[in-house]
N, C-alpha and C positions, 0 to 999 in steps of 0.2 A: 977220159972215155965215160961217155953220156950215159948218166940211170938211167932207165925206163919207169916211167912213171907208173903206179899203183892204178889201176882202175878205181873208180871214185863209185862207191854202192849205191846203188840209185835206192832214193826212199821208199820205203812203200806206201802207196797211195791209199791204203786203209788203216795207216798210223796217224793218229793225231796227238801231235805234241802239248804236254798241259806245263803251265807254267803256273808256280806258286805266288801269292802274293806277299809282300814282308810279311813276317813272323806269321806265317799259315800252315797250318800242318798239311805233309802231302795227301794225306786221306781227305782230308776235305778240299784241297785242290781237286781231285779226282772226282769227288762229288759234286762241286760244285760246277766243274765240265762238263759230267753227262749229264748233268739236268738242266742244261743250257738248251732252249728251245731250236734255237739253231743248229747245234751239235745236233740233235735227235732227229730233226730234219736232214740235216746232211745224211748220215748215217743210214736214215730212211730210204732217201733218193737212190743212195750209192748200191743199196741191196735192189731194189725194184728195177732200175736203168740197165738192166744189162744190153741194151741193144748199141750204150757207148762203150762197153769195154769197162774197164777200174777208172770208173772216175777219181781224181784225186779227193781227197778227204777236207782235206786243209783247203783248196780253191771252191770247194762246196760251202764250207762254213764261210768265206771271206765274201763271197756271191749274196749268200743268203742276209749277211750283215750289212751290207748293203741295201739290201730291198727293203730290210725292215725297218732300216733308219730312214729310207725314201717315204713308206707309211706314216711312220711318226712324224715326218714335217707335213703332212697334208697330202704327198704326192699318191693319187690311186690310179695312176694310168696300167700298171703292173697288173694289179689287180681286176680293173676292167678287163683289160686283153687274154689274162688268165679262165675269167668267167665267161666271156665269148667263146673260147675255145674249148673249155669244158661242154658247154651247150651244145656247140657242133658236134661232138664226139657220143653227147648220148644221144642227140639225135641220130648218129651214124647207126650206134648199138641198136635204138629203138626197131630202126628199118630193117637190119638185119635181123633181129629176133621176128619181127614180123614176116619176114620173107620164109622163115625158117619154120614160122606156125602153117601156115599155109603150102607147107609142100610134107606137113608131116604125115604119117600115114596112120599114126593110131590117136586115138581121141586125146591120149592122157599127154602125150608130146604136144598136142595143140596147144591145150590147156596149160601145161607149163610153160611155151614159148611164149604165148601171150601174157601168161602174169610177168616174165620177166621183161617183154617189152612194155608193157604198162608201167612197169616201175621205172625203166629208163625215161618213157616219155615225163613221169612225173617228178622227174630229178630234172629233166631237162627244163621244165616249165619252171621250178623254184629254183634253177639258177636265173633264169632270164628274169625273173621278180627281183631276185637279190640284187641282179645289175644294175635294175630300172630303180630299186632303193638305193643304189649308191649314187646313179646320176642323177635322180630327181628324190629328194630325202623329203619325207614329209615336212608338213607346218605344222609345229603343237601349237592348236591353240585353247583357250578355256571358252566354253560356254555358260553361263550361267543358267540359261532356262531357254528352251525353244519350243512354242507353241504353235501347233499347225492343226487349221481346223479351216472346213470347206463352209462354214455358215458365220455366223454373228457368236462371240465368245468374250467371256468375263475373266478376266484373270487377276487375282488378287495377289501381290506381291507383299502382304505385310511382314512386318518383322518379327524376329522369333517373341513369343508369350514368355513372360516371366514364370519362374515357377510356381503352381500353383494356380496361375490364371487362366481360365477358360481360353482355347481355341477358337480360331475363325471357322464357324461349319459345327460346333460343339455344344451341345445344350447342356446348361451344371445343371439341369433339373433332374437332369435323367441318371445323373450320374450316383451312385449307393454309397453313402460315407457312414462311418459310424458315429454314432454319438459319441463327445466326450464326455465326462463326467460332470463336468458345467455346465454344459448344456440343456439338464434335465432342471436347471433354474429356471430356463426362459418357458418350461411348458407350462399350458394355461389346461388346469383341471378344471375349472370350472366351479359354481356355486354345487357346497356342500346339499344334497337330496335327504328327505326324509326317508326312513328304509320301511317299507310296506309290508302286507302281512304276507303274500307271497315270498318273500326271502326273508326271512326270520334270522338267517344266518349273518345278516348284514345290520342288525340292530346292536348300536352300542354298547358295549360294556357297563354294567353300574360298578359301583364301589364293589372292592374284593376287602373281606375282613381279613386280616392277619395279625400275626402276634408283630407286638412293636417289637422294633429292632434293638433290642439291648446291647449293651457293650459286649465285647469280647472279651 
């Protein structure tokens, strides 16, 4: 008598099996899987894409892994396709909101729709700029000096002066510096003049009689 086969249980598309590495704790394996960028993206896509029904989480993770591997190898075709599609979607959102604004009966609604429409338009422009940067990356160059003038000009590219030396266009005589103590030796006081009657305080002092210095 033939035995009936038990119906196999269909796997839950929302479940994801976690495999532990050798000598790895189960809690660490769960944390490592939960923090994986492809797993997080797959869970988010599965929650948002209700139009496709119950998307298989494992299939999403595998597909995302293939796409990220292609980007790592330098293949940006998928990124270019995604940005192009998003730019067209944002343009459709802008047009829809702009039509709603013109058909609004109240000024508040018109202003609200226009703000949202202009935001979508700004994001659309930014998306096209990002795509243009991917297609034509900017060339990085180093320019030492650019001199642009309509008439004659003179440019002096002199090397940097050592510490303490005057730079170009700098007058060292105009700099105020404190004299050091030894600089007083170089000052010229001139000849000593004879004091006059107009200024008796400047007369030289005579000898001062004082007691002899006795030993203490």
